[in-house]
mmCIF file of the N, C-alpha and C atoms, coordinates in Angstrom:
data_MODEL
# 
_entry.id   MODEL 
# 
loop_
_atom_site.group_PDB 
_atom_site.id 
_atom_site.type_symbol 
_atom_site.label_atom_id 
_atom_site.label_alt_id 
_atom_site.label_comp_id 
_atom_site.label_asym_id 
_atom_site.label_entity_id 
_atom_site.label_seq_id 
_atom_site.pdbx_PDB_ins_code 
_atom_site.Cartn_x 
_atom_site.Cartn_y 
_atom_site.Cartn_z 
_atom_site.occupancy 
_atom_site.B_iso_or_equiv 
_atom_site.pdbx_formal_charge 
_atom_site.auth_seq_id 
_atom_site.auth_comp_id 
_atom_site.auth_asym_id 
_atom_site.auth_atom_id 
_atom_site.pdbx_PDB_model_num 
ATOM 1   N N  . MET A 1 1  ? -16.684 -50.000 -7.944  1.00 0.00 ? 1  MET A N  1 
ATOM 2   C CA . MET A 1 1  ? -16.828 -48.640 -7.461  1.00 0.00 ? 1  MET A CA 1 
ATOM 3   C C  . MET A 1 1  ? -17.213 -47.735 -8.630  1.00 0.00 ? 1  MET A C  1 
ATOM 4   N N  . LYS A 1 2  ? -18.259 -46.964 -8.455  1.00 0.00 ? 2  LYS A N  1 
ATOM 5   C CA . LYS A 1 2  ? -18.709 -46.042 -9.490  1.00 0.00 ? 2  LYS A CA 1 
ATOM 6   C C  . LYS A 1 2  ? -17.882 -44.763 -9.411  1.00 0.00 ? 2  LYS A C  1 
ATOM 7   N N  . SER A 1 3  ? -17.435 -44.281 -10.560 1.00 0.00 ? 3  SER A N  1 
ATOM 8   C CA . SER A 1 3  ? -16.623 -43.069 -10.552 1.00 0.00 ? 3  SER A CA 1 
ATOM 9   C C  . SER A 1 3  ? -17.497 -41.848 -10.288 1.00 0.00 ? 3  SER A C  1 
ATOM 10  N N  . ASP A 1 4  ? -16.894 -40.849 -9.685  1.00 0.00 ? 4  ASP A N  1 
ATOM 11  C CA . ASP A 1 4  ? -17.595 -39.607 -9.397  1.00 0.00 ? 4  ASP A CA 1 
ATOM 12  C C  . ASP A 1 4  ? -17.577 -38.746 -10.646 1.00 0.00 ? 4  ASP A C  1 
ATOM 13  N N  . GLN A 1 5  ? -18.722 -38.585 -11.280 1.00 0.00 ? 5  GLN A N  1 
ATOM 14  C CA . GLN A 1 5  ? -18.794 -37.820 -12.516 1.00 0.00 ? 5  GLN A CA 1 
ATOM 15  C C  . GLN A 1 5  ? -19.253 -36.391 -12.290 1.00 0.00 ? 5  GLN A C  1 
ATOM 16  N N  . THR A 1 6  ? -19.305 -35.975 -11.053 1.00 0.00 ? 6  THR A N  1 
ATOM 17  C CA . THR A 1 6  ? -19.765 -34.619 -10.766 1.00 0.00 ? 6  THR A CA 1 
ATOM 18  C C  . THR A 1 6  ? -18.621 -33.634 -10.644 1.00 0.00 ? 6  THR A C  1 
ATOM 19  N N  . THR A 1 7  ? -17.390 -34.117 -10.579 1.00 0.00 ? 7  THR A N  1 
ATOM 20  C CA . THR A 1 7  ? -16.251 -33.212 -10.455 1.00 0.00 ? 7  THR A CA 1 
ATOM 21  C C  . THR A 1 7  ? -15.677 -32.930 -11.835 1.00 0.00 ? 7  THR A C  1 
ATOM 22  N N  . ASN A 1 8  ? -15.174 -31.734 -12.004 1.00 0.00 ? 8  ASN A N  1 
ATOM 23  C CA . ASN A 1 8  ? -14.536 -31.346 -13.260 1.00 0.00 ? 8  ASN A CA 1 
ATOM 24  C C  . ASN A 1 8  ? -13.039 -31.284 -13.016 1.00 0.00 ? 8  ASN A C  1 
ATOM 25  N N  . SER A 1 9  ? -12.358 -32.358 -13.350 1.00 0.00 ? 9  SER A N  1 
ATOM 26  C CA . SER A 1 9  ? -10.928 -32.387 -13.131 1.00 0.00 ? 9  SER A CA 1 
ATOM 27  C C  . SER A 1 9  ? -10.246 -32.767 -14.440 1.00 0.00 ? 9  SER A C  1 
ATOM 28  N N  . GLY A 1 10 ? -8.967  -32.591 -14.481 1.00 0.00 ? 10 GLY A N  1 
ATOM 29  C CA . GLY A 1 10 ? -8.209  -32.982 -15.658 1.00 0.00 ? 10 GLY A CA 1 
ATOM 30  C C  . GLY A 1 10 ? -8.331  -31.976 -16.780 1.00 0.00 ? 10 GLY A C  1 
ATOM 31  N N  . LEU A 1 11 ? -8.399  -32.487 -17.992 1.00 0.00 ? 11 LEU A N  1 
ATOM 32  C CA . LEU A 1 11 ? -8.375  -31.631 -19.175 1.00 0.00 ? 11 LEU A CA 1 
ATOM 33  C C  . LEU A 1 11 ? -9.662  -30.860 -19.414 1.00 0.00 ? 11 LEU A C  1 
ATOM 34  N N  . PHE A 1 12 ? -10.768 -31.318 -18.852 1.00 0.00 ? 12 PHE A N  1 
ATOM 35  C CA . PHE A 1 12 ? -12.058 -30.728 -19.181 1.00 0.00 ? 12 PHE A CA 1 
ATOM 36  C C  . PHE A 1 12 ? -12.660 -29.920 -18.036 1.00 0.00 ? 12 PHE A C  1 
ATOM 37  N N  . ARG A 1 13 ? -11.843 -29.154 -17.355 1.00 0.00 ? 13 ARG A N  1 
ATOM 38  C CA . ARG A 1 13 ? -12.328 -28.368 -16.218 1.00 0.00 ? 13 ARG A CA 1 
ATOM 39  C C  . ARG A 1 13 ? -13.343 -27.318 -16.644 1.00 0.00 ? 13 ARG A C  1 
ATOM 40  N N  . THR A 1 14 ? -13.262 -26.857 -17.879 1.00 0.00 ? 14 THR A N  1 
ATOM 41  C CA . THR A 1 14 ? -14.193 -25.828 -18.339 1.00 0.00 ? 14 THR A CA 1 
ATOM 42  C C  . THR A 1 14 ? -15.504 -26.421 -18.836 1.00 0.00 ? 14 THR A C  1 
ATOM 43  N N  . HIS A 1 15 ? -15.603 -27.740 -18.913 1.00 0.00 ? 15 HIS A N  1 
ATOM 44  C CA . HIS A 1 15 ? -16.799 -28.403 -19.404 1.00 0.00 ? 15 HIS A CA 1 
ATOM 45  C C  . HIS A 1 15 ? -17.594 -28.983 -18.239 1.00 0.00 ? 15 HIS A C  1 
ATOM 46  N N  . LYS A 1 16 ? -18.899 -28.737 -18.245 1.00 0.00 ? 16 LYS A N  1 
ATOM 47  C CA . LYS A 1 16 ? -19.751 -29.310 -17.212 1.00 0.00 ? 16 LYS A CA 1 
ATOM 48  C C  . LYS A 1 16 ? -19.883 -30.801 -17.468 1.00 0.00 ? 16 LYS A C  1 
ATOM 49  N N  . THR A 1 17 ? -19.751 -31.592 -16.434 1.00 0.00 ? 17 THR A N  1 
ATOM 50  C CA . THR A 1 17 ? -19.867 -33.038 -16.536 1.00 0.00 ? 17 THR A CA 1 
ATOM 51  C C  . THR A 1 17 ? -21.268 -33.460 -16.123 1.00 0.00 ? 17 THR A C  1 
ATOM 52  N N  . VAL A 1 18 ? -21.859 -34.349 -16.912 1.00 0.00 ? 18 VAL A N  1 
ATOM 53  C CA . VAL A 1 18 ? -23.187 -34.866 -16.576 1.00 0.00 ? 18 VAL A CA 1 
ATOM 54  C C  . VAL A 1 18 ? -23.132 -36.384 -16.598 1.00 0.00 ? 18 VAL A C  1 
ATOM 55  N N  . SER A 1 19 ? -24.026 -36.988 -15.856 1.00 0.00 ? 19 SER A N  1 
ATOM 56  C CA . SER A 1 19 ? -24.057 -38.445 -15.796 1.00 0.00 ? 19 SER A CA 1 
ATOM 57  C C  . SER A 1 19 ? -25.029 -38.991 -16.836 1.00 0.00 ? 19 SER A C  1 
ATOM 58  N N  . PRO A 1 20 ? -24.882 -40.267 -17.182 1.00 0.00 ? 20 PRO A N  1 
ATOM 59  C CA . PRO A 1 20 ? -25.855 -40.886 -18.086 1.00 0.00 ? 20 PRO A CA 1 
ATOM 60  C C  . PRO A 1 20 ? -27.282 -40.789 -17.545 1.00 0.00 ? 20 PRO A C  1 
ATOM 61  N N  . GLU A 1 21 ? -27.415 -40.866 -16.228 1.00 0.00 ? 21 GLU A N  1 
ATOM 62  C CA . GLU A 1 21 ? -28.739 -40.763 -15.622 1.00 0.00 ? 21 GLU A CA 1 
ATOM 63  C C  . GLU A 1 21 ? -29.377 -39.407 -15.898 1.00 0.00 ? 21 GLU A C  1 
ATOM 64  N N  . GLN A 1 22 ? -28.566 -38.341 -15.868 1.00 0.00 ? 22 GLN A N  1 
ATOM 65  C CA . GLN A 1 22 ? -29.090 -37.008 -16.156 1.00 0.00 ? 22 GLN A CA 1 
ATOM 66  C C  . GLN A 1 22 ? -29.547 -36.901 -17.610 1.00 0.00 ? 22 GLN A C  1 
ATOM 67  N N  . ILE A 1 23 ? -28.814 -37.518 -18.504 1.00 0.00 ? 23 ILE A N  1 
ATOM 68  C CA . ILE A 1 23 ? -29.178 -37.491 -19.923 1.00 0.00 ? 23 ILE A CA 1 
ATOM 69  C C  . ILE A 1 23 ? -30.477 -38.255 -20.143 1.00 0.00 ? 23 ILE A C  1 
ATOM 70  N N  . ILE A 1 24 ? -30.588 -39.415 -19.529 1.00 0.00 ? 24 ILE A N  1 
ATOM 71  C CA . ILE A 1 24 ? -31.812 -40.221 -19.658 1.00 0.00 ? 24 ILE A CA 1 
ATOM 72  C C  . ILE A 1 24 ? -32.994 -39.472 -19.047 1.00 0.00 ? 24 ILE A C  1 
ATOM 73  N N  . ALA A 1 25 ? -32.777 -38.840 -17.894 1.00 0.00 ? 25 ALA A N  1 
ATOM 74  C CA . ALA A 1 25 ? -33.850 -38.097 -17.237 1.00 0.00 ? 25 ALA A CA 1 
ATOM 75  C C  . ALA A 1 25 ? -34.326 -36.923 -18.089 1.00 0.00 ? 25 ALA A C  1 
ATOM 76  N N  . ALA A 1 26 ? -33.434 -36.372 -18.905 1.00 0.00 ? 26 ALA A N  1 
ATOM 77  C CA . ALA A 1 26 ? -33.802 -35.254 -19.771 1.00 0.00 ? 26 ALA A CA 1 
ATOM 78  C C  . ALA A 1 26 ? -34.611 -35.727 -20.977 1.00 0.00 ? 26 ALA A C  1 
ATOM 79  N N  . GLY A 1 27 ? -34.651 -37.030 -21.215 1.00 0.00 ? 27 GLY A N  1 
ATOM 80  C CA . GLY A 1 27 ? -35.425 -37.559 -22.335 1.00 0.00 ? 27 GLY A CA 1 
ATOM 81  C C  . GLY A 1 27 ? -34.563 -38.145 -23.432 1.00 0.00 ? 27 GLY A C  1 
ATOM 82  N N  . GLY A 1 28 ? -33.305 -38.408 -23.144 1.00 0.00 ? 28 GLY A N  1 
ATOM 83  C CA . GLY A 1 28 ? -32.408 -38.999 -24.138 1.00 0.00 ? 28 GLY A CA 1 
ATOM 84  C C  . GLY A 1 28 ? -31.416 -37.975 -24.658 1.00 0.00 ? 28 GLY A C  1 
ATOM 85  N N  . THR A 1 29 ? -30.549 -38.409 -25.545 1.00 0.00 ? 29 THR A N  1 
ATOM 86  C CA . THR A 1 29 ? -29.458 -37.547 -25.999 1.00 0.00 ? 29 THR A CA 1 
ATOM 87  C C  . THR A 1 29 ? -29.946 -36.347 -26.800 1.00 0.00 ? 29 THR A C  1 
ATOM 88  N N  . THR A 1 30 ? -30.932 -36.543 -27.668 1.00 0.00 ? 30 THR A N  1 
ATOM 89  C CA . THR A 1 30 ? -31.430 -35.421 -28.472 1.00 0.00 ? 30 THR A CA 1 
ATOM 90  C C  . THR A 1 30 ? -32.108 -34.386 -27.585 1.00 0.00 ? 30 THR A C  1 
ATOM 91  N N  . ALA A 1 31 ? -32.981 -34.839 -26.696 1.00 0.00 ? 31 ALA A N  1 
ATOM 92  C CA . ALA A 1 31 ? -33.663 -33.912 -25.794 1.00 0.00 ? 31 ALA A CA 1 
ATOM 93  C C  . ALA A 1 31 ? -32.667 -33.209 -24.882 1.00 0.00 ? 31 ALA A C  1 
ATOM 94  N N  . PHE A 1 32 ? -31.669 -33.953 -24.391 1.00 0.00 ? 32 PHE A N  1 
ATOM 95  C CA . PHE A 1 32 ? -30.654 -33.349 -23.526 1.00 0.00 ? 32 PHE A CA 1 
ATOM 96  C C  . PHE A 1 32 ? -29.897 -32.265 -24.282 1.00 0.00 ? 32 PHE A C  1 
ATOM 97  N N  . GLY A 1 33 ? -29.524 -32.558 -25.522 1.00 0.00 ? 33 GLY A N  1 
ATOM 98  C CA . GLY A 1 33 ? -28.819 -31.564 -26.331 1.00 0.00 ? 33 GLY A CA 1 
ATOM 99  C C  . GLY A 1 33 ? -29.642 -30.316 -26.540 1.00 0.00 ? 33 GLY A C  1 
ATOM 100 N N  . LEU A 1 34 ? -30.935 -30.481 -26.822 1.00 0.00 ? 34 LEU A N  1 
ATOM 101 C CA . LEU A 1 34 ? -31.797 -29.317 -27.028 1.00 0.00 ? 34 LEU A CA 1 
ATOM 102 C C  . LEU A 1 34 ? -31.949 -28.510 -25.747 1.00 0.00 ? 34 LEU A C  1 
ATOM 103 N N  . LYS A 1 35 ? -32.068 -29.179 -24.607 1.00 0.00 ? 35 LYS A N  1 
ATOM 104 C CA . LYS A 1 35 ? -32.217 -28.486 -23.326 1.00 0.00 ? 35 LYS A CA 1 
ATOM 105 C C  . LYS A 1 35 ? -30.961 -27.725 -22.935 1.00 0.00 ? 35 LYS A C  1 
ATOM 106 N N  . THR A 1 36 ? -29.806 -28.193 -23.378 1.00 0.00 ? 36 THR A N  1 
ATOM 107 C CA . THR A 1 36 ? -28.550 -27.521 -23.028 1.00 0.00 ? 36 THR A CA 1 
ATOM 108 C C  . THR A 1 36 ? -28.076 -26.568 -24.121 1.00 0.00 ? 36 THR A C  1 
ATOM 109 N N  . GLY A 1 37 ? -28.897 -26.393 -25.156 1.00 0.00 ? 37 GLY A N  1 
ATOM 110 C CA . GLY A 1 37 ? -28.550 -25.448 -26.217 1.00 0.00 ? 37 GLY A CA 1 
ATOM 111 C C  . GLY A 1 37 ? -27.581 -25.993 -27.247 1.00 0.00 ? 37 GLY A C  1 
ATOM 112 N N  . LYS A 1 38 ? -27.399 -27.295 -27.270 1.00 0.00 ? 38 LYS A N  1 
ATOM 113 C CA . LYS A 1 38 ? -26.505 -27.913 -28.245 1.00 0.00 ? 38 LYS A CA 1 
ATOM 114 C C  . LYS A 1 38 ? -27.355 -28.563 -29.339 1.00 0.00 ? 38 LYS A C  1 
ATOM 115 N N  . ASN A 1 39 ? -26.928 -28.419 -30.562 1.00 0.00 ? 39 ASN A N  1 
ATOM 116 C CA . ASN A 1 39 ? -27.621 -29.077 -31.666 1.00 0.00 ? 39 ASN A CA 1 
ATOM 117 C C  . ASN A 1 39 ? -26.636 -29.298 -32.806 1.00 0.00 ? 39 ASN A C  1 
ATOM 118 N N  . ASN A 1 40 ? -27.087 -29.964 -33.837 1.00 0.00 ? 40 ASN A N  1 
ATOM 119 C CA . ASN A 1 40 ? -26.188 -30.277 -34.952 1.00 0.00 ? 40 ASN A CA 1 
ATOM 120 C C  . ASN A 1 40 ? -25.632 -29.019 -35.600 1.00 0.00 ? 40 ASN A C  1 
ATOM 121 N N  . GLU A 1 41 ? -26.461 -27.990 -35.715 1.00 0.00 ? 41 GLU A N  1 
ATOM 122 C CA . GLU A 1 41 ? -26.002 -26.751 -36.351 1.00 0.00 ? 41 GLU A CA 1 
ATOM 123 C C  . GLU A 1 41 ? -24.862 -26.105 -35.576 1.00 0.00 ? 41 GLU A C  1 
ATOM 124 N N  . SER A 1 42 ? -24.969 -26.075 -34.242 1.00 0.00 ? 42 SER A N  1 
ATOM 125 C CA . SER A 1 42 ? -23.913 -25.449 -33.452 1.00 0.00 ? 42 SER A CA 1 
ATOM 126 C C  . SER A 1 42 ? -22.632 -26.270 -33.507 1.00 0.00 ? 42 SER A C  1 
ATOM 127 N N  . VAL A 1 43 ? -22.766 -27.590 -33.571 1.00 0.00 ? 43 VAL A N  1 
ATOM 128 C CA . VAL A 1 43 ? -21.580 -28.448 -33.684 1.00 0.00 ? 43 VAL A CA 1 
ATOM 129 C C  . VAL A 1 43 ? -20.906 -28.232 -35.040 1.00 0.00 ? 43 VAL A C  1 
ATOM 130 N N  . ILE A 1 44 ? -21.706 -28.172 -36.105 1.00 0.00 ? 44 ILE A N  1 
ATOM 131 C CA . ILE A 1 44 ? -21.161 -27.956 -37.446 1.00 0.00 ? 44 ILE A CA 1 
ATOM 132 C C  . ILE A 1 44 ? -20.458 -26.608 -37.523 1.00 0.00 ? 44 ILE A C  1 
ATOM 133 N N  . LYS A 1 45 ? -21.078 -25.556 -36.960 1.00 0.00 ? 45 LYS A N  1 
ATOM 134 C CA . LYS A 1 45 ? -20.448 -24.229 -36.960 1.00 0.00 ? 45 LYS A CA 1 
ATOM 135 C C  . LYS A 1 45 ? -19.126 -24.254 -36.200 1.00 0.00 ? 45 LYS A C  1 
ATOM 136 N N  . ALA A 1 46 ? -19.115 -24.913 -35.054 1.00 0.00 ? 46 ALA A N  1 
ATOM 137 C CA . ALA A 1 46 ? -17.887 -24.988 -34.257 1.00 0.00 ? 46 ALA A CA 1 
ATOM 138 C C  . ALA A 1 46 ? -16.781 -25.692 -35.031 1.00 0.00 ? 46 ALA A C  1 
ATOM 139 N N  . LEU A 1 47 ? -17.140 -26.763 -35.734 1.00 0.00 ? 47 LEU A N  1 
ATOM 140 C CA . LEU A 1 47 ? -16.140 -27.481 -36.528 1.00 0.00 ? 47 LEU A CA 1 
ATOM 141 C C  . LEU A 1 47 ? -15.651 -26.645 -37.703 1.00 0.00 ? 47 LEU A C  1 
ATOM 142 N N  . GLU A 1 48 ? -16.553 -25.921 -38.346 1.00 0.00 ? 48 GLU A N  1 
ATOM 143 C CA . GLU A 1 48 ? -16.166 -25.087 -39.480 1.00 0.00 ? 48 GLU A CA 1 
ATOM 144 C C  . GLU A 1 48 ? -15.266 -23.935 -39.046 1.00 0.00 ? 48 GLU A C  1 
ATOM 145 N N  . ASN A 1 49 ? -15.488 -23.423 -37.836 1.00 0.00 ? 49 ASN A N  1 
ATOM 146 C CA . ASN A 1 49 ? -14.705 -22.286 -37.343 1.00 0.00 ? 49 ASN A CA 1 
ATOM 147 C C  . ASN A 1 49 ? -13.421 -22.695 -36.616 1.00 0.00 ? 49 ASN A C  1 
ATOM 148 N N  . SER A 1 50 ? -13.237 -23.983 -36.425 1.00 0.00 ? 50 SER A N  1 
ATOM 149 C CA . SER A 1 50 ? -12.038 -24.432 -35.723 1.00 0.00 ? 50 SER A CA 1 
ATOM 150 C C  . SER A 1 50 ? -10.836 -24.377 -36.658 1.00 0.00 ? 50 SER A C  1 
ATOM 151 N N  . PRO A 1 51 ? -9.650  -24.254 -36.096 1.00 0.00 ? 51 PRO A N  1 
ATOM 152 C CA . PRO A 1 51 ? -8.449  -24.226 -36.938 1.00 0.00 ? 51 PRO A CA 1 
ATOM 153 C C  . PRO A 1 51 ? -8.276  -25.554 -37.676 1.00 0.00 ? 51 PRO A C  1 
ATOM 154 N N  . LYS A 1 52 ? -7.776  -25.468 -38.877 1.00 0.00 ? 52 LYS A N  1 
ATOM 155 C CA . LYS A 1 52 ? -7.551  -26.666 -39.674 1.00 0.00 ? 52 LYS A CA 1 
ATOM 156 C C  . LYS A 1 52 ? -6.416  -27.486 -39.045 1.00 0.00 ? 52 LYS A C  1 
ATOM 157 N N  . PRO A 1 53 ? -6.566  -28.803 -39.034 1.00 0.00 ? 53 PRO A N  1 
ATOM 158 C CA . PRO A 1 53 ? -5.496  -29.637 -38.461 1.00 0.00 ? 53 PRO A CA 1 
ATOM 159 C C  . PRO A 1 53 ? -4.260  -29.581 -39.347 1.00 0.00 ? 53 PRO A C  1 
ATOM 160 N N  . GLU A 1 54 ? -3.132  -29.585 -38.693 1.00 0.00 ? 54 GLU A N  1 
ATOM 161 C CA . GLU A 1 54 ? -1.872  -29.578 -39.430 1.00 0.00 ? 54 GLU A CA 1 
ATOM 162 C C  . GLU A 1 54 ? -1.443  -31.014 -39.698 1.00 0.00 ? 54 GLU A C  1 
ATOM 163 N N  . PRO A 1 55 ? -1.000  -31.298 -40.919 1.00 0.00 ? 55 PRO A N  1 
ATOM 164 C CA . PRO A 1 55 ? -0.541  -32.665 -41.193 1.00 0.00 ? 55 PRO A CA 1 
ATOM 165 C C  . PRO A 1 55 ? 0.736   -32.977 -40.421 1.00 0.00 ? 55 PRO A C  1 
ATOM 166 N N  . PHE A 1 56 ? 0.959   -34.275 -40.205 1.00 0.00 ? 56 PHE A N  1 
ATOM 167 C CA . PHE A 1 56 ? 2.188   -34.690 -39.532 1.00 0.00 ? 56 PHE A CA 1 
ATOM 168 C C  . PHE A 1 56 ? 3.401   -34.353 -40.395 1.00 0.00 ? 56 PHE A C  1 
ATOM 169 N N  . SER A 1 57 ? 4.494   -33.988 -39.742 1.00 0.00 ? 57 SER A N  1 
ATOM 170 C CA . SER A 1 57 ? 5.755   -33.802 -40.463 1.00 0.00 ? 57 SER A CA 1 
ATOM 171 C C  . SER A 1 57 ? 6.334   -35.188 -40.775 1.00 0.00 ? 57 SER A C  1 
ATOM 172 N N  . LYS A 1 58 ? 7.353   -35.227 -41.608 1.00 0.00 ? 58 LYS A N  1 
ATOM 173 C CA . LYS A 1 58 ? 7.988   -36.510 -41.944 1.00 0.00 ? 58 LYS A CA 1 
ATOM 174 C C  . LYS A 1 58 ? 8.561   -37.174 -40.691 1.00 0.00 ? 58 LYS A C  1 
ATOM 175 N N  . ASP A 1 59 ? 9.138   -36.367 -39.799 1.00 0.00 ? 59 ASP A N  1 
ATOM 176 C CA . ASP A 1 59 ? 9.691   -36.918 -38.555 1.00 0.00 ? 59 ASP A CA 1 
ATOM 177 C C  . ASP A 1 59 ? 8.588   -37.496 -37.668 1.00 0.00 ? 59 ASP A C  1 
ATOM 178 N N  . GLU A 1 60 ? 7.452   -36.787 -37.597 1.00 0.00 ? 60 GLU A N  1 
ATOM 179 C CA . GLU A 1 60 ? 6.338   -37.282 -36.789 1.00 0.00 ? 60 GLU A CA 1 
ATOM 180 C C  . GLU A 1 60 ? 5.791   -38.596 -37.347 1.00 0.00 ? 60 GLU A C  1 
ATOM 181 N N  . TRP A 1 61 ? 5.685   -38.685 -38.674 1.00 0.00 ? 61 TRP A N  1 
ATOM 182 C CA . TRP A 1 61 ? 5.230   -39.938 -39.297 1.00 0.00 ? 61 TRP A CA 1 
ATOM 183 C C  . TRP A 1 61 ? 6.198   -41.071 -38.996 1.00 0.00 ? 61 TRP A C  1 
ATOM 184 N N  . LYS A 1 62 ? 7.495   -40.787 -39.102 1.00 0.00 ? 62 LYS A N  1 
ATOM 185 C CA . LYS A 1 62 ? 8.496   -41.815 -38.825 1.00 0.00 ? 62 LYS A CA 1 
ATOM 186 C C  . LYS A 1 62 ? 8.385   -42.296 -37.383 1.00 0.00 ? 62 LYS A C  1 
ATOM 187 N N  . ASP A 1 63 ? 8.277   -41.353 -36.438 1.00 0.00 ? 63 ASP A N  1 
ATOM 188 C CA . ASP A 1 63 ? 8.132   -41.718 -35.024 1.00 0.00 ? 63 ASP A CA 1 
ATOM 189 C C  . ASP A 1 63 ? 6.873   -42.545 -34.798 1.00 0.00 ? 63 ASP A C  1 
ATOM 190 N N  . LEU A 1 64 ? 5.787   -42.143 -35.430 1.00 0.00 ? 64 LEU A N  1 
ATOM 191 C CA . LEU A 1 64 ? 4.534   -42.861 -35.290 1.00 0.00 ? 64 LEU A CA 1 
ATOM 192 C C  . LEU A 1 64 ? 4.624   -44.283 -35.839 1.00 0.00 ? 64 LEU A C  1 
ATOM 193 N N  . LEU A 1 65 ? 5.182   -44.432 -37.026 1.00 0.00 ? 65 LEU A N  1 
ATOM 194 C CA . LEU A 1 65 ? 5.311   -45.766 -37.605 1.00 0.00 ? 65 LEU A CA 1 
ATOM 195 C C  . LEU A 1 65 ? 6.281   -46.648 -36.817 1.00 0.00 ? 65 LEU A C  1 
ATOM 196 N N  . ASP A 1 66 ? 7.327   -46.019 -36.273 1.00 0.00 ? 66 ASP A N  1 
ATOM 197 C CA . ASP A 1 66 ? 8.261   -46.777 -35.423 1.00 0.00 ? 66 ASP A CA 1 
ATOM 198 C C  . ASP A 1 66 ? 7.544   -47.276 -34.165 1.00 0.00 ? 66 ASP A C  1 
ATOM 199 N N  . GLN A 1 67 ? 6.718   -46.430 -33.565 1.00 0.00 ? 67 GLN A N  1 
ATOM 200 C CA . GLN A 1 67 ? 5.980   -46.819 -32.367 1.00 0.00 ? 67 GLN A CA 1 
ATOM 201 C C  . GLN A 1 67 ? 4.987   -47.942 -32.667 1.00 0.00 ? 67 GLN A C  1 
ATOM 202 N N  . ILE A 1 68 ? 4.309   -47.830 -33.811 1.00 0.00 ? 68 ILE A N  1 
ATOM 203 C CA . ILE A 1 68 ? 3.366   -48.882 -34.210 1.00 0.00 ? 68 ILE A CA 1 
ATOM 204 C C  . ILE A 1 68 ? 4.099   -50.198 -34.401 1.00 0.00 ? 68 ILE A C  1 
ATOM 205 N N  . ALA A 1 69 ? 5.261   -50.149 -35.041 1.00 0.00 ? 69 ALA A N  1 
ATOM 206 C CA . ALA A 1 69 ? 6.045   -51.372 -35.269 1.00 0.00 ? 69 ALA A CA 1 
ATOM 207 C C  . ALA A 1 69 ? 6.492   -52.003 -33.949 1.00 0.00 ? 69 ALA A C  1 
ATOM 208 N N  . LYS A 1 70 ? 6.832   -51.159 -32.961 1.00 0.00 ? 70 LYS A N  1 
ATOM 209 C CA . LYS A 1 70 ? 7.249   -51.678 -31.646 1.00 0.00 ? 70 LYS A CA 1 
ATOM 210 C C  . LYS A 1 70 ? 6.079   -52.323 -30.903 1.00 0.00 ? 70 LYS A C  1 
ATOM 211 N N  . ASP A 1 71 ? 4.876   -51.778 -31.114 1.00 0.00 ? 71 ASP A N  1 
ATOM 212 C CA . ASP A 1 71 ? 3.694   -52.245 -30.391 1.00 0.00 ? 71 ASP A CA 1 
ATOM 213 C C  . ASP A 1 71 ? 3.098   -53.526 -30.966 1.00 0.00 ? 71 ASP A C  1 
ATOM 214 N N  . LYS A 1 72 ? 3.549   -53.950 -32.126 1.00 0.00 ? 72 LYS A N  1 
ATOM 215 C CA . LYS A 1 72 ? 2.988   -55.168 -32.744 1.00 0.00 ? 72 LYS A CA 1 
ATOM 216 C C  . LYS A 1 72 ? 3.387   -56.408 -31.991 1.00 0.00 ? 72 LYS A C  1 
# 
């Protein structure tokens, strides 16, 4: 069963969803990006203007390493 990629549900409701077929029809990923106003410069600017990631606290690292050890 093919998933319905036309609905915007879950975490990305504010993002328009497109199918691989739409990207191919636009001429590939680069052409699709240009047609939708997305390019490397806008991505770089968005990353530069985004808040800096906060490092994990000691407790978060401990929890993470404990979880990794359990999953082995």
